[in-house]
VOVO-563306 format. One record per residue (C-alpha): chain; y, z negated, x. Coordinates in nm, 4 decimals, decimal comma. Layout:
BEGIN
[pt "A"; [Y; Z; X]]
...
END
This chain:
BEGIN
[pt "A"; [-0,6527; -0,8028; 1,4958]]
[pt "A"; [-0,2837; -0,8503; 1,5329]]
[pt "A"; [-0,1837; -1,0981; 1,8178]]
[pt "A"; [0,1698; -1,0997; 1,7834]]
[pt "A"; [0,4448; -1,0761; 1,4606]]
[pt "A"; [0,5682; -0,7622; 1,5981]]
[pt "A"; [0,2215; -0,6064; 1,6040]]
[pt "A"; [0,1535; -0,6897; 1,2651]]
[pt "A"; [0,5072; -0,5507; 1,2006]]
[pt "A"; [0,4964; -0,2422; 1,3401]]
[pt "A"; [0,1649; -0,1877; 1,2020]]
[pt "A"; [0,2573; -0,2786; 0,8513]]
[pt "A"; [0,6031; -0,0418; 0,9060]]
[pt "A"; [0,3041; 0,2354; 0,9765]]
[pt "A"; [0,0644; 0,2086; 0,6750]]
[pt "A"; [0,3872; 0,1792; 0,4394]]
[pt "A"; [0,5460; 0,5055; 0,5701]]
[pt "A"; [0,1574; 0,6753; 0,4835]]
[pt "A"; [0,2034; 0,5098; 0,1528]]
[pt "A"; [0,5389; 0,5723; 0,0744]]
[pt "A"; [0,4742; 0,9544; 0,1247]]
[pt "A"; [0,1951; 0,9504; -0,1367]]
[pt "A"; [0,4015; 0,7193; -0,3840]]
[pt "A"; [0,6614; 0,9950; -0,3237]]
[pt "A"; [0,4445; 1,2470; -0,4515]]
[pt "A"; [0,3654; 1,1007; -0,7560]]
[pt "A"; [0,5323; 1,2517; -1,1045]]
[pt "A"; [0,5286; 1,0765; -1,4122]]
[pt "A"; [0,2645; 1,3090; -1,5514]]
[pt "A"; [0,0104; 1,2208; -1,3168]]
[pt "A"; [0,0537; 0,8444; -1,3766]]
[pt "A"; [-0,2278; 0,8781; -1,6882]]
[pt "A"; [-0,4523; 1,0317; -1,4522]]
[pt "A"; [-0,8005; 0,8544; -1,5073]]
[pt "A"; [-1,1334; 0,9173; -1,3440]]
[pt "A"; [-1,2972; 0,7895; -1,6705]]
[pt "A"; [-1,1457; 0,7071; -2,0078]]
[pt "A"; [-1,1888; 0,2931; -1,9498]]
[pt "A"; [-1,0811; 0,2956; -1,5982]]
[pt "A"; [-0,7574; 0,2524; -1,4450]]
[pt "A"; [-0,4687; 0,4794; -1,4559]]
[pt "A"; [-0,2848; 0,6315; -1,1537]]
[pt "A"; [-0,0091; 0,4761; -1,2438]]
[pt "A"; [-0,1514; 0,1210; -1,2670]]
[pt "A"; [-0,3044; 0,1494; -0,9587]]
[pt "A"; [0,0087; 0,2277; -0,7893]]
[pt "A"; [0,2269; -0,0743; -0,9930]]
[pt "A"; [-0,0966; -0,3434; -0,8948]]
[pt "A"; [-0,0551; -0,2123; -0,5389]]
[pt "A"; [0,2801; -0,2138; -0,5357]]
[pt "A"; [0,3742; -0,6219; -0,7160]]
[pt "A"; [0,0735; -0,7344; -0,5676]]
[pt "A"; [0,2099; -0,7286; -0,2486]]
[pt "A"; [0,4979; -1,0081; -0,2621]]
[pt "A"; [0,2220; -1,2137; -0,4729]]
[pt "A"; [-0,0085; -1,2104; -0,2191]]
[pt "A"; [0,2337; -1,3138; 0,0614]]
[pt "A"; [0,3714; -1,5908; -0,0992]]
[pt "A"; [0,0120; -1,7146; -0,1758]]
[pt "A"; [-0,0138; -1,7369; 0,2088]]
[pt "A"; [0,3419; -1,8852; 0,2978]]
[pt "A"; [0,5477; -1,6240; 0,3289]]
[pt "A"; [0,8631; -1,5800; 0,1157]]
[pt "A"; [0,9410; -1,2355; 0,0084]]
[pt "A"; [1,1119; -1,1727; -0,3334]]
[pt "A"; [0,9041; -1,1199; -0,6425]]
[pt "A"; [0,8269; -0,7826; -0,8175]]
[pt "A"; [0,9460; -0,8280; -1,1716]]
[pt "A"; [0,5400; -0,7394; -1,3334]]
[pt "A"; [0,5387; -0,5869; -1,6858]]
[pt "A"; [0,2123; -0,4392; -1,8504]]
[pt "A"; [0,3884; -0,1394; -1,8997]]
[pt "A"; [0,3851; 0,0704; -1,6116]]
[pt "A"; [0,7406; 0,2266; -1,4908]]
[pt "A"; [0,8380; 0,5984; -1,4052]]
[pt "A"; [0,7077; 0,7379; -1,0703]]
[pt "A"; [1,0412; 0,7127; -0,8865]]
[pt "A"; [1,0754; 0,3219; -0,9953]]
[pt "A"; [0,7464; 0,2563; -0,8149]]
[pt "A"; [0,8054; 0,4722; -0,5126]]
[pt "A"; [1,1382; 0,2653; -0,4561]]
[pt "A"; [1,0167; -0,0563; -0,5255]]
[pt "A"; [0,7378; 0,0033; -0,2844]]
[pt "A"; [1,0217; 0,1206; -0,0493]]
[pt "A"; [1,2022; -0,1901; -0,0891]]
[pt "A"; [0,9000; -0,4282; -0,1092]]
[pt "A"; [0,8198; -0,2709; 0,2420]]
[pt "A"; [1,1474; -0,3355; 0,3924]]
[pt "A"; [1,0992; -0,6854; 0,2985]]
[pt "A"; [0,8023; -0,7596; 0,3630]]
[pt "A"; [0,9012; -0,7151; 0,7474]]
[pt "A"; [1,2085; -0,8400; 0,7585]]
[pt "A"; [1,0836; -1,1851; 0,6083]]
[pt "A"; [0,7625; -1,1565; 0,8434]]
[pt "A"; [1,0255; -1,1173; 1,1404]]
[pt "A"; [1,2657; -1,4020; 1,0094]]
[pt "A"; [1,0002; -1,6439; 0,9030]]
[pt "A"; [0,6696; -1,6144; 1,1209]]
[pt "A"; [0,6075; -1,6915; 1,4869]]
[pt "A"; [0,3114; -1,6116; 1,6599]]
[pt "A"; [0,1547; -1,9171; 1,6213]]
[pt "A"; [0,2019; -1,9205; 1,2616]]
[pt "A"; [-0,0333; -1,5675; 1,3115]]
[pt "A"; [-0,2952; -1,7905; 1,4838]]
[pt "A"; [-0,3276; -2,0611; 1,2106]]
[pt "A"; [-0,5960; -2,0647; 0,9352]]
[pt "A"; [-0,6399; -2,1236; 0,6204]]
[pt "A"; [-0,8966; -2,0812; 0,2972]]
[pt "A"; [-0,8341; -1,7474; 0,1593]]
[pt "A"; [-1,0636; -1,6077; -0,0969]]
[pt "A"; [-1,3274; -1,8740; -0,0200]]
[pt "A"; [-1,3352; -1,7961; 0,3388]]
[pt "A"; [-1,1369; -1,9431; 0,6022]]
[pt "A"; [-0,9494; -1,7164; 0,8299]]
[pt "A"; [-0,6343; -1,6495; 1,0571]]
[pt "A"; [-0,3167; -1,5405; 0,8855]]
[pt "A"; [-0,3616; -1,2421; 1,0938]]
[pt "A"; [-0,6692; -1,1924; 0,9314]]
[pt "A"; [-0,5225; -1,2477; 0,5859]]
[pt "A"; [-0,2110; -0,9827; 0,6542]]
[pt "A"; [-0,5104; -0,7618; 0,7903]]
[pt "A"; [-0,6333; -0,7842; 0,4580]]
[pt "A"; [-0,3301; -0,6908; 0,2813]]
[pt "A"; [-0,3656; -0,3645; 0,4557]]
[pt "A"; [-0,6509; -0,3082; 0,4270]]
[pt "A"; [-0,5969; -0,3484; -0,0257]]
[pt "A"; [-0,3602; -0,0904; -0,0174]]
[pt "A"; [-0,5617; 0,1557; 0,2261]]
[pt "A"; [-0,8342; 0,1286; -0,0243]]
[pt "A"; [-0,5557; 0,2002; -0,3208]]
[pt "A"; [-0,4269; 0,4557; -0,1441]]
[pt "A"; [-0,7715; 0,6320; -0,1414]]
[pt "A"; [-0,7698; 0,5808; -0,5072]]
[pt "A"; [-0,4745; 0,7038; -0,5536]]
[pt "A"; [-0,5305; 1,0610; -0,3364]]
[pt "A"; [-0,8058; 1,1154; -0,5249]]
[pt "A"; [-0,6830; 1,1202; -0,8893]]
[pt "A"; [-0,3912; 1,2646; -0,7344]]
[pt "A"; [-0,6216; 1,6029; -0,6000]]
[pt "A"; [-0,7453; 1,5449; -1,0214]]
[pt "A"; [-0,3981; 1,5465; -1,1204]]
[pt "A"; [-0,3067; 1,9099; -0,9761]]
[pt "A"; [-0,1316; 1,7098; -0,7018]]
[pt "A"; [-0,0579; 1,8038; -0,3608]]
[pt "A"; [-0,1442; 1,5632; -0,0758]]
[pt "A"; [0,0305; 1,4632; 0,1520]]
[pt "A"; [-0,1472; 1,4046; 0,5656]]
[pt "A"; [-0,2028; 1,0968; 0,6072]]
[pt "A"; [-0,4863; 0,9995; 0,9107]]
[pt "A"; [-0,4873; 1,3782; 0,9560]]
[pt "A"; [-0,4442; 1,6791; 0,7631]]
[pt "A"; [-0,4832; 1,7625; 0,4173]]
[pt "A"; [-0,6031; 2,0316; 0,2204]]
[pt "A"; [-0,2696; 2,1870; 0,2163]]
[pt "A"; [-0,1656; 2,0749; 0,5451]]
[pt "A"; [-0,5107; 2,2473; 0,6982]]
[pt "A"; [-0,3713; 2,5612; 0,4847]]
[pt "A"; [0,0153; 2,5173; 0,6407]]
[pt "A"; [-0,1645; 2,5320; 0,9651]]
[pt "A"; [-0,3493; 2,8614; 0,8550]]
[pt "A"; [-0,6927; 2,7225; 0,9470]]
[pt "A"; [-0,9935; 2,6849; 0,6685]]
[pt "A"; [-1,0144; 2,2649; 0,6342]]
[pt "A"; [-1,3952; 2,1670; 0,8071]]
[pt "A"; [-1,6690; 2,0736; 0,5750]]
END
């Protein structure tokens, strides 16, 4: 749990850096990858969570510049660049607009009463959830997967180690 705004910002920056590595690895060709024909594409999932961040935070009282969210998925570069901008903006907005006391305040979120710290932890979990989906779709699209919480298959190979099963 986050006890201070600085705790949250540190976690945010760490998770944003991991997410940025994933998004920087996307290609325009990979954006149409789907798990099944009616499912969301890799591009749609990535664009969803990138554009959702400002909306989510604004809903819970933080002023963050909105991202124009069109139904059309932009290029892989635009997705990655937009996330880079949004993640920096979020850390800046939190630092400037929130205090440790505000993190402890409770409000209604998704039908539950939760502290702002818990709500923000939910945002990170939302991104991590979609990052997992993106990883699977990247693998299906034949893209290398960057290390996140440990080496990927490619990372193990670079180390000369057969990945654990």
